[in-house]
KOLZA-683353 format. One record per residue (C-alpha): x, y, z; residue number from 1. Coordinates in pm, 1 decimal. Layout:
BEGIN
+----------+----------+----------+-----+
:        u :        v :        w : pos :
+----------+----------+----------+-----+
:        X :        Y :        Z : NUM :
...
+----------+----------+----------+-----+
***
This chain:
BEGIN
+----------+----------+----------+-----+
:        u :        v :        w : pos :
+----------+----------+----------+-----+
:   -388.5 :   1417.9 :   1964.3 :   1 :
:   -413.8 :   1730.1 :   1754.1 :   2 :
:    -82.8 :   1702.0 :   1554.9 :   3 :
:   -100.8 :   1371.7 :   1386.3 :   4 :
:    129.9 :   1252.2 :   1132.8 :   5 :
:     90.9 :    928.4 :    926.6 :   6 :
:    339.1 :    763.6 :    679.6 :   7 :
:    272.0 :    472.5 :    448.5 :   8 :
:    528.4 :    268.0 :    270.2 :   9 :
:    419.5 :    103.5 :    -48.9 :  10 :
:    605.0 :    -95.6 :   -315.4 :  11 :
:    457.1 :     16.8 :   -644.8 :  12 :
:    224.8 :    298.7 :   -775.5 :  13 :
:   -148.6 :    183.5 :   -738.2 :  14 :
:    -80.7 :    -23.1 :   -413.6 :  15 :
:   -151.3 :    290.5 :   -211.3 :  16 :
:   -508.3 :    350.5 :   -379.0 :  17 :
:   -606.2 :    -33.4 :   -381.9 :  18 :
:   -553.0 :   -130.6 :    -26.3 :  19 :
:   -516.7 :    209.5 :    175.8 :  20 :
:   -679.9 :    477.4 :    -49.7 :  21 :
:   -961.2 :    550.5 :    157.4 :  22 :
:   -761.7 :    565.6 :    479.1 :  23 :
:   -510.5 :    793.8 :    327.3 :  24 :
:   -791.7 :   1018.9 :    198.5 :  25 :
:   -971.7 :   1011.7 :    544.7 :  26 :
:   -664.2 :   1135.2 :    738.9 :  27 :
:   -559.0 :   1384.1 :    481.5 :  28 :
:   -910.5 :   1557.2 :    494.5 :  29 :
:   -903.3 :   1551.4 :    863.4 :  30 :
:   -573.3 :   1757.6 :    855.7 :  31 :
:   -334.4 :   1495.1 :    945.0 :  32 :
:     28.1 :   1515.9 :    805.2 :  33 :
:     26.1 :   1230.9 :    543.5 :  34 :
:    342.8 :   1103.7 :    371.6 :  35 :
:    359.6 :    828.3 :    108.5 :  36 :
:    668.7 :    662.8 :     31.0 :  37 :
:    672.3 :    440.4 :   -280.9 :  38 :
:    975.8 :    205.8 :   -320.5 :  39 :
:    986.6 :    156.3 :   -707.0 :  40 :
:    825.2 :    307.1 :  -1013.0 :  41 :
:    628.6 :     -8.8 :  -1118.5 :  42 :
:    822.8 :    -97.0 :  -1420.8 :  43 :
:    702.7 :   -456.9 :  -1425.9 :  44 :
:    341.9 :   -388.2 :  -1422.7 :  45 :
:    110.1 :   -559.5 :  -1671.8 :  46 :
:    -59.8 :   -309.3 :  -1889.6 :  47 :
:   -431.4 :   -357.8 :  -1933.4 :  48 :
:   -552.8 :   -106.3 :  -2194.4 :  49 :
:   -473.3 :   -191.8 :  -2548.1 :  50 :
:   -392.8 :    167.1 :  -2630.1 :  51 :
:   -122.7 :    152.3 :  -2384.7 :  52 :
:     28.9 :   -185.5 :  -2453.9 :  53 :
:    335.0 :    -30.0 :  -2607.2 :  54 :
:    447.9 :     77.3 :  -2264.5 :  55 :
:    497.9 :   -283.0 :  -2151.4 :  56 :
:    703.0 :   -371.6 :  -2432.0 :  57 :
:    934.1 :    -79.0 :  -2387.1 :  58 :
:   1278.2 :   -171.5 :  -2270.6 :  59 :
:   1369.0 :    192.5 :  -2174.7 :  60 :
:   1126.9 :    164.6 :  -1865.2 :  61 :
:    885.4 :    410.8 :  -2010.3 :  62 :
:    606.8 :    228.4 :  -1814.1 :  63 :
:    774.9 :    342.9 :  -1481.8 :  64 :
:    765.4 :    714.5 :  -1599.2 :  65 :
:    402.1 :    681.6 :  -1697.6 :  66 :
:    310.9 :    512.5 :  -1388.7 :  67 :
:    475.6 :    792.0 :  -1197.5 :  68 :
:    225.9 :   1040.7 :  -1365.0 :  69 :
:    -69.2 :    810.1 :  -1275.9 :  70 :
:     63.1 :    806.8 :   -921.1 :  71 :
:     69.7 :   1187.4 :   -909.9 :  72 :
:   -302.3 :   1205.3 :  -1015.0 :  73 :
:   -397.2 :    960.0 :   -756.1 :  74 :
:   -210.4 :   1155.0 :   -486.4 :  75 :
:   -414.0 :   1448.7 :   -586.2 :  76 :
:   -741.9 :   1256.0 :   -570.7 :  77 :
:   -649.9 :   1119.9 :   -218.6 :  78 :
:   -534.6 :   1470.7 :    -94.0 :  79 :
:   -159.4 :   1330.9 :    -27.9 :  80 :
:     70.3 :   1624.5 :    -62.6 :  81 :
:    389.0 :   1472.8 :     54.8 :  82 :
:    493.6 :   1180.7 :   -179.7 :  83 :
:    855.1 :   1040.8 :   -209.9 :  84 :
:   1015.4 :    761.0 :   -386.9 :  85 :
:   1251.2 :    573.1 :   -174.2 :  86 :
:   1610.3 :    694.6 :   -264.1 :  87 :
:   1459.9 :    909.4 :   -531.8 :  88 :
:   1257.0 :    817.4 :   -850.1 :  89 :
:   1435.3 :    524.9 :  -1019.9 :  90 :
:   1671.5 :    427.5 :   -722.2 :  91 :
:   1505.5 :     86.2 :   -701.1 :  92 :
:   1323.3 :   -104.7 :   -970.8 :  93 :
:   1019.2 :   -315.6 :   -974.0 :  94 :
:   1139.7 :   -684.0 :   -925.9 :  95 :
:    826.5 :   -835.2 :  -1083.0 :  96 :
:    671.3 :  -1163.4 :   -960.3 :  97 :
:    882.0 :  -1434.0 :   -761.5 :  98 :
:   1079.9 :  -1648.5 :  -1015.1 :  99 :
:   1066.2 :  -1387.8 :  -1303.7 : 100 :
:   1349.6 :  -1255.7 :  -1489.1 : 101 :
:   1319.6 :   -906.4 :  -1336.2 : 102 :
:   1413.8 :  -1048.1 :  -1011.4 : 103 :
:   1779.6 :  -1055.0 :  -1127.2 : 104 :
:   1783.5 :   -691.2 :  -1255.4 : 105 :
:   2063.8 :   -509.3 :  -1077.4 : 106 :
:   1823.2 :   -234.1 :   -932.3 : 107 :
:   1555.9 :   -490.7 :   -852.7 : 108 :
:   1409.4 :   -377.2 :   -514.5 : 109 :
:   1384.0 :   -732.6 :   -378.4 : 110 :
:   1749.8 :   -778.0 :   -406.6 : 111 :
:   1853.2 :   -446.7 :   -266.5 : 112 :
:   2073.8 :   -436.5 :     54.5 : 113 :
:   1801.1 :   -413.0 :    318.8 : 114 :
:   2026.0 :   -221.2 :    551.0 : 115 :
:   2089.1 :     54.5 :    313.7 : 116 :
:   1734.7 :     77.4 :    206.8 : 117 :
:   1621.0 :     85.6 :    569.9 : 118 :
:   1875.4 :    365.0 :    637.0 : 119 :
:   1729.2 :    575.7 :    367.4 : 120 :
:   1370.3 :    517.0 :    508.6 : 121 :
:   1484.4 :    581.7 :    856.8 : 122 :
:   1623.1 :    927.0 :    751.7 : 123 :
:   1265.0 :   1002.6 :    596.3 : 124 :
:   1116.3 :    898.8 :    924.9 : 125 :
:   1341.0 :   1126.1 :   1124.9 : 126 :
:   1267.5 :   1405.3 :    892.5 : 127 :
:    879.8 :   1352.6 :    885.3 : 128 :
:    840.8 :   1232.4 :   1235.3 : 129 :
:    530.5 :   1020.5 :   1181.2 : 130 :
:    319.3 :    904.8 :   1490.6 : 131 :
:    201.2 :    599.2 :   1271.8 : 132 :
:    376.3 :    395.9 :   1020.3 : 133 :
:    198.9 :    155.0 :    782.5 : 134 :
:    345.8 :    -98.4 :    535.1 : 135 :
:    264.5 :   -468.0 :    473.0 : 136 :
:    278.2 :   -776.4 :    677.2 : 137 :
:    557.9 :  -1049.8 :    656.9 : 138 :
:    389.6 :  -1219.5 :    354.8 : 139 :
:    375.9 :   -893.4 :    161.5 : 140 :
:      2.0 :   -910.0 :    137.4 : 141 :
:      7.0 :  -1147.1 :   -163.5 : 142 :
:    360.4 :  -1273.0 :   -180.3 : 143 :
:    516.1 :  -1012.8 :   -419.0 : 144 :
:    888.4 :   -988.6 :   -342.1 : 145 :
:    886.3 :   -607.9 :   -331.2 : 146 :
:    595.5 :   -618.9 :    -87.2 : 147 :
:    782.6 :   -857.7 :    137.8 : 148 :
:   1092.5 :   -641.9 :    110.8 : 149 :
:    909.4 :   -335.5 :    187.9 : 150 :
:    784.9 :   -505.1 :    509.7 : 151 :
:   1129.6 :   -599.2 :    604.6 : 152 :
:   1288.7 :   -264.9 :    561.8 : 153 :
:   1005.2 :    -59.3 :    701.2 : 154 :
:   1047.0 :   -270.8 :   1040.5 : 155 :
:   1411.3 :   -213.9 :   1027.5 : 156 :
:   1390.1 :    154.9 :    947.5 : 157 :
:   1129.5 :    187.3 :   1232.4 : 158 :
:   1396.1 :     68.3 :   1468.2 : 159 :
:   1679.7 :    254.5 :   1308.7 : 160 :
:   1511.6 :    596.4 :   1326.5 : 161 :
:   1514.3 :    558.1 :   1697.7 : 162 :
:   1885.3 :    485.4 :   1730.9 : 163 :
:   2130.5 :    750.0 :   1846.1 : 164 :
:   2398.1 :    595.2 :   1631.2 : 165 :
:   2240.5 :    770.4 :   1324.6 : 166 :
:   2296.5 :   1127.4 :   1239.4 : 167 :
:   2034.8 :   1353.7 :   1347.4 : 168 :
:   1759.4 :   1364.3 :   1607.2 : 169 :
:   1623.8 :   1017.5 :   1694.5 : 170 :
:   1242.2 :    954.0 :   1640.4 : 171 :
:   1050.1 :    684.7 :   1783.7 : 172 :
:    731.1 :    582.6 :   1576.6 : 173 :
:    439.8 :    541.3 :   1808.3 : 174 :
:    260.8 :    258.0 :   1622.2 : 175 :
:    344.7 :     37.5 :   1326.4 : 176 :
:     79.1 :   -136.7 :   1133.7 : 177 :
:     58.9 :   -393.3 :    854.4 : 178 :
:   -205.7 :   -379.6 :    588.0 : 179 :
:   -462.6 :   -648.6 :    662.1 : 180 :
:   -730.3 :   -816.9 :    439.9 : 181 :
:   -953.1 :  -1028.9 :    676.1 : 182 :
:  -1052.5 :  -1375.8 :    540.7 : 183 :
:  -1407.9 :  -1335.2 :    648.9 : 184 :
:  -1447.5 :   -987.5 :    468.4 : 185 :
:  -1296.2 :  -1139.3 :    150.2 : 186 :
:  -1530.0 :  -1436.9 :    168.9 : 187 :
:  -1849.1 :  -1201.1 :    223.6 : 188 :
:  -1722.3 :   -988.7 :    -75.1 : 189 :
:  -1677.1 :  -1301.6 :   -299.9 : 190 :
:  -2048.1 :  -1405.8 :   -207.1 : 191 :
:  -2177.5 :  -1054.9 :   -326.1 : 192 :
:  -1958.3 :  -1071.3 :   -630.6 : 193 :
:  -2119.1 :  -1386.4 :   -734.4 : 194 :
:  -2473.1 :  -1291.1 :   -681.9 : 195 :
:  -2483.2 :  -1022.2 :   -964.6 : 196 :
:  -2345.9 :  -1048.2 :  -1306.7 : 197 :
:  -2066.2 :   -786.1 :  -1394.2 : 198 :
:  -1819.9 :   -714.3 :  -1653.3 : 199 :
:  -1534.0 :   -918.7 :  -1468.6 : 200 :
:  -1484.4 :  -1275.2 :  -1374.1 : 201 :
:  -1628.1 :  -1346.8 :  -1025.9 : 202 :
:  -1372.5 :  -1482.6 :   -779.9 : 203 :
:  -1407.5 :  -1842.1 :   -663.4 : 204 :
:  -1193.7 :  -1852.1 :   -362.2 : 205 :
:  -1012.6 :  -1614.5 :   -121.3 : 206 :
:   -670.8 :  -1672.8 :   -300.7 : 207 :
:   -812.8 :  -1539.3 :   -615.0 : 208 :
:   -809.2 :  -1194.6 :   -440.4 : 209 :
:   -543.5 :  -1211.3 :   -171.8 : 210 :
:   -369.9 :  -1432.8 :     70.0 : 211 :
:   -613.4 :  -1314.0 :    342.2 : 212 :
:   -549.6 :  -1220.1 :    694.1 : 213 :
:   -674.4 :  -1468.2 :    961.2 : 214 :
:   -952.8 :  -1274.3 :   1143.8 : 215 :
:   -793.5 :  -1316.4 :   1483.6 : 216 :
:   -488.9 :  -1124.7 :   1376.2 : 217 :
:   -660.0 :   -820.4 :   1257.1 : 218 :
:   -679.6 :   -538.5 :   1520.0 : 219 :
:   -800.9 :   -218.9 :   1343.1 : 220 :
:  -1092.9 :   -126.2 :   1108.4 : 221 :
:  -1097.7 :    229.3 :    961.2 : 222 :
:  -1439.3 :    318.7 :    819.5 : 223 :
:  -1361.8 :    573.2 :    556.7 : 224 :
:  -1695.1 :    549.7 :    369.7 : 225 :
:  -1705.5 :    919.7 :    330.4 : 226 :
:  -1400.1 :    893.8 :    102.8 : 227 :
:  -1511.1 :    602.0 :   -120.7 : 228 :
:  -1532.4 :    837.4 :   -423.5 : 229 :
:  -1188.1 :    971.6 :   -353.8 : 230 :
:  -1039.6 :    613.8 :   -337.6 : 231 :
:  -1231.5 :    525.3 :   -663.1 : 232 :
:  -1104.8 :    826.1 :   -846.4 : 233 :
:   -746.0 :    746.4 :   -738.1 : 234 :
:   -779.3 :    385.1 :   -858.8 : 235 :
:   -901.2 :    524.6 :  -1187.1 : 236 :
:   -587.1 :    739.3 :  -1222.0 : 237 :
:   -384.3 :    402.3 :  -1240.0 : 238 :
:   -535.4 :    327.1 :  -1577.6 : 239 :
:   -254.9 :     99.9 :  -1688.3 : 240 :
:   -301.6 :   -134.8 :  -1396.2 : 241 :
:   -666.2 :   -112.6 :  -1291.8 : 242 :
:  -1005.2 :   -120.0 :  -1460.7 : 243 :
:  -1287.2 :     32.5 :  -1263.7 : 244 :
:  -1655.2 :    -28.8 :  -1334.2 : 245 :
:  -1895.7 :    114.2 :  -1080.0 : 246 :
:  -1825.5 :    -24.1 :   -752.6 : 247 :
:  -1603.3 :   -292.9 :   -885.3 : 248 :
:  -1253.7 :   -323.2 :  -1028.3 : 249 :
:  -1025.6 :   -580.7 :  -1168.5 : 250 :
:   -646.0 :   -599.8 :  -1221.6 : 251 :
:   -480.7 :   -764.7 :  -1517.7 : 252 :
:   -619.6 :  -1099.6 :  -1423.1 : 253 :
:   -964.0 :   -978.0 :  -1494.5 : 254 :
:  -1105.1 :  -1122.0 :  -1160.2 : 255 :
:  -1360.2 :   -877.6 :  -1003.0 : 256 :
:  -1307.2 :   -718.6 :   -669.3 : 257 :
:  -1516.2 :   -453.8 :   -477.4 : 258 :
:  -1392.4 :   -106.6 :   -417.9 : 259 :
:  -1418.2 :    -89.2 :    -37.4 : 260 :
:  -1374.0 :    209.8 :    168.9 : 261 :
:  -1344.1 :     24.6 :    491.3 : 262 :
:   -983.7 :    -75.0 :    534.6 : 263 :
:   -809.8 :   -312.5 :    791.7 : 264 :
:   -481.9 :   -332.6 :    960.2 : 265 :
:   -286.4 :   -539.4 :   1218.4 : 266 :
:    -92.0 :   -372.7 :   1488.7 : 267 :
:    273.7 :   -493.7 :   1491.4 : 268 :
:    416.3 :   -239.7 :   1729.5 : 269 :
:    282.7 :      5.1 :   1984.7 : 270 :
:      0.9 :     36.2 :   2253.3 : 271 :
:   -244.7 :   -249.3 :   2228.8 : 272 :
:   -609.9 :   -135.5 :   2135.7 : 273 :
:   -823.5 :    -81.4 :   2423.7 : 274 :
:  -1136.7 :   -261.0 :   2306.4 : 275 :
:  -1370.1 :   -526.9 :   2417.6 : 276 :
:  -1296.2 :   -866.4 :   2292.0 : 277 :
:  -1416.9 :   -925.7 :   1946.0 : 278 :
:  -1431.0 :   -553.0 :   1864.9 : 279 :
:  -1178.6 :   -349.0 :   1648.4 : 280 :
:   -967.4 :    -37.5 :   1704.0 : 281 :
:  -1118.7 :    225.4 :   1472.6 : 282 :
:   -857.6 :    494.8 :   1471.3 : 283 :
:   -476.6 :    456.2 :   1372.9 : 284 :
:   -393.9 :    713.3 :   1620.9 : 285 :
:   -570.7 :    582.0 :   1923.2 : 286 :
:   -368.9 :    542.2 :   2233.8 : 287 :
:   -109.0 :    803.5 :   2131.9 : 288 :
+----------+----------+----------+-----+
***
């Protein structure tokens, strides 16, 4: 297809760069319409640099405003020209990790009415009319409440956008994907990270990096190696959250990870990949 439109729904600034940055850059560079929807400003992020530590202690959510600026720079690096905050900037707030006090904030995204949030997202879907929609799996990648909520409302919005009961012209998304991090890929990365000394702590097990997606559930592999530099630049833009050193990076836990421009997904809805057993689909738009 020549007219291709891709939409991704992420929970916080920096999520788009860490797990899907290369894919966003690839399709943007190829001329596809790329829309990024971010659900919160990331107000509860743990600030890494000492010279920015004051942002984390600010009770007026200055960190969220700062991270908005980081996200703008990351979008420029990735070539993403259409970015929106769900409901507008500040409508929903970062809920923090499960069990934390921020879970109870009245604007916490994880506690938002999923039907209302899904309706707002459905309105964006109807406006943009994406052929492909991407968000998280049911576990939210690593269990963050906002990631789980993003998965929940994205699935609902995907269905709502096609309903005639809503105002406007219905739109049926062609394919819905969840971001995947194959267990075998994480294990291979851990082995490499432990072979050479680096500035960060080497991971000891899969859970140090992510929950991990069982290999048999992964349907799609996007090789965006030509856009590795764009992804790395976008990650550097999120300086409060990510430390980048060469081909490695670390979050606030200081555990090393590789910057990888090959990214994986699991097809949730849409035409099944036409590939031989044991092989991956290689294009998010294939079959449309």
